[in-house]
C-alpha positions as CSV (number, residue, x, y, z in Angstrom):
1,X,-6.8,-2.6,-37.8
2,X,-5.5,-4.8,-34.6
3,X,-4.4,-7.9,-34.7
4,X,-5.1,-9.9,-31.4
5,X,-5.6,-13.8,-30.5
6,X,-6.4,-15.2,-27.8
7,X,-6.8,-18.9,-26.1
8,X,-9.3,-19.6,-23.6
9,X,-8.5,-22.6,-21.2
10,X,-10.6,-23.8,-19.1
11,X,-10.7,-27.3,-17.2
12,X,-14.6,-27.2,-17.3
13,X,-16.6,-27.1,-20.6
14,X,-19.8,-25.6,-19.3
15,X,-17.7,-22.5,-18.8
16,X,-16.1,-22.5,-21.8
17,X,-19.5,-23.2,-23.7
18,X,-20.6,-19.8,-21.6
19,X,-16.9,-18.1,-23.0
20,X,-18.0,-19.5,-26.6
21,X,-21.5,-17.7,-26.4
22,X,-20.1,-14.7,-25.2
23,X,-17.5,-14.1,-27.7
24,X,-20.4,-14.8,-30.7
25,X,-22.3,-12.3,-28.7
26,X,-19.5,-9.7,-29.2
27,X,-18.7,-10.5,-32.7
28,X,-14.7,-12.1,-31.4
29,X,-15.3,-15.6,-32.2
30,X,-13.2,-16.1,-34.8
31,X,-10.5,-14.5,-32.8
32,X,-10.3,-16.9,-29.5
33,X,-9.1,-20.4,-29.6
34,X,-11.4,-22.5,-27.0
35,X,-9.5,-25.2,-25.1
36,X,-10.9,-27.3,-22.8
37,X,-8.2,-28.4,-20.5
38,X,-6.1,-28.1,-17.5
39,X,-3.9,-24.5,-17.4
40,X,-1.4,-26.2,-15.0
41,X,-0.8,-28.7,-17.6
42,X,-0.8,-26.4,-20.5
43,X,1.2,-23.5,-19.0
44,X,4.9,-25.4,-19.5
45,X,4.6,-25.3,-23.2
46,X,2.6,-21.7,-23.8
47,X,3.9,-18.5,-24.4
48,X,1.9,-15.3,-24.6
49,X,1.7,-11.6,-24.0
50,X,-0.8,-11.9,-20.9
51,X,-2.4,-13.9,-18.8
52,X,-6.5,-13.2,-17.3
53,X,-6.4,-15.7,-14.3
54,X,-10.0,-16.5,-13.1
55,X,-9.4,-19.7,-10.9
56,X,-11.9,-21.3,-8.4
57,X,-12.2,-19.6,-5.5
58,X,-13.1,-22.7,-3.5
59,X,-17.3,-22.1,-3.8
60,X,-19.8,-20.4,-1.3
61,X,-17.5,-21.1,2.3
62,X,-14.7,-19.0,0.9
63,X,-17.5,-15.6,1.2
64,X,-17.9,-16.3,4.4
65,X,-14.2,-15.9,6.0
66,X,-13.8,-12.5,6.6
67,X,-10.5,-12.2,4.6
68,X,-9.9,-14.6,1.6
69,X,-6.0,-16.1,1.4
70,X,-4.6,-17.3,-1.8
71,X,-4.1,-20.4,-0.1
72,X,-8.2,-20.7,0.1
73,X,-8.0,-21.6,-4.0
74,X,-8.3,-25.1,-4.2
75,X,-4.7,-24.9,-6.6
76,X,-2.9,-22.4,-4.5
77,X,-3.2,-19.0,-5.7
78,X,0.7,-19.0,-5.2
79,X,1.4,-21.9,-7.4
80,X,-1.2,-20.8,-9.9
81,X,0.8,-16.9,-10.2
82,X,4.0,-18.4,-10.6
83,X,3.0,-20.9,-13.0
84,X,1.6,-18.2,-14.9
85,X,4.9,-16.0,-14.4
86,X,6.4,-18.3,-16.9
87,X,4.3,-17.8,-19.3
88,X,4.2,-14.3,-19.2
89,X,5.0,-11.3,-17.0
90,X,1.8,-9.4,-17.6
91,X,-1.1,-11.1,-14.9
92,X,-4.3,-9.8,-14.7
93,X,-5.3,-12.3,-11.2
94,X,-9.5,-11.7,-10.7
95,X,-10.2,-12.5,-7.3
96,X,-12.6,-11.7,-4.4
97,X,-13.3,-8.6,-2.9
98,X,-11.6,-9.6,0.4
99,X,-8.5,-11.0,-0.8
100,X,-5.4,-10.3,2.0
101,X,-4.4,-7.5,-0.1
102,X,-0.7,-8.4,1.7
103,X,-1.0,-11.4,-0.4
104,X,-0.5,-9.8,-3.7
105,X,1.5,-7.3,-3.4
106,X,5.2,-7.6,-5.0
107,X,6.9,-7.7,-1.7
108,X,4.7,-10.9,-1.0
109,X,5.3,-12.3,-4.3
110,X,9.2,-11.8,-4.5
């Protein structure tokens, strides 16, 4: 049996409620600690093996642009990534399909 735990953090309590609902459907609620909090404030005290980031993209207007850039994320995608990288080197960053791939290459993040 594999032992794991997940901490789900979102500043929006409605999104935490959705996550709790989904975890219940899949039978993993007991493996997840749900927190309504600001990841950017908690990050300095966190330690993790991996992080999944799904920051807000800025609303529907971001879908109207031809190419999505990381600084269009309300918190600035580069700042979010750099903060997460201090917690874990293993990051999955969920972004729009039309993101500027040059911005997420290792050369740009160095």
